[in-house]
N, C-alpha and C positions, 0 to 999 in steps of 0.2 A: 503494499500499499504506500502511495506516495505521501511525502511530508505535508504538503497542503491539504491533502485529504483528511489526514491525521488530526490536522488543526481545526478542519471543519467539524469533523465528527466530534472531537472534544467540546466545540462550541455549541453544537446541536444537541448533545446527550440530555441537558435539562429539559428540552422540548420533547425528545424522543427517547424514553427511558429504555426501550427495546434495543437501542443502539450499543449500550454497555454490554449487554448479555451477547449480542451479535459480535462486538469486537473481542470480548472475553472468549468466547467459543473460536473465533478466528485465530487468536493467539494459541489457544490450546491445540487446535487441529495443526498450526504450522509447527509447534514443538514436536508433536508426535510424528508428523511426516519427516521432519529432520532426524528424528531417532530412526525411524525404518529407512530412510534413505542412506544413513550412515552405515548400515549393515551391508556386508558384502555379498550376503544371499538372504534372500527372503523366503520362508516356507510359503505353502500356498495359503495358509490361514493368514499370515502377515501381509502377503500381497494384496488377498481380498480386503484386509482391513485398510491397507493403504488406499485402496481404489475407492472404498466407502468413505473415508476421511476426505480424500480429494473431491468428491461429489458434494459432501456436506459443507466443506469450506467453500466451494464455488457457489452453492445455494446461498449461503450466508453473504457472500461478497455480492451477489446479485441484489439481496435484499438491503444491504448497506447502500449499495449504489443507487436503489430506487428510492431511498430516503434522502440521500445527500445531493442527487443530480438537480432537483429544483433550486438548490441553495448555492450552486457553483457561481452563478453569474452576479449574486448579490455582493 
């Protein structure tokens, strides 16, 4: 996420409380993906987990984008 988006998100959090949860989830997904991606080999279960997390992270990012997009030009 870009720095100016993070600034905007922090500014909008009081108006949109769900942004905090979405951002917390995004950070947790990123940490877990980093852990999985650092492994030299993924078991089938870990590979499946990685795919599920990637999809959840993308859905969350889309929700964040939907909330902040109208406020970018302001």
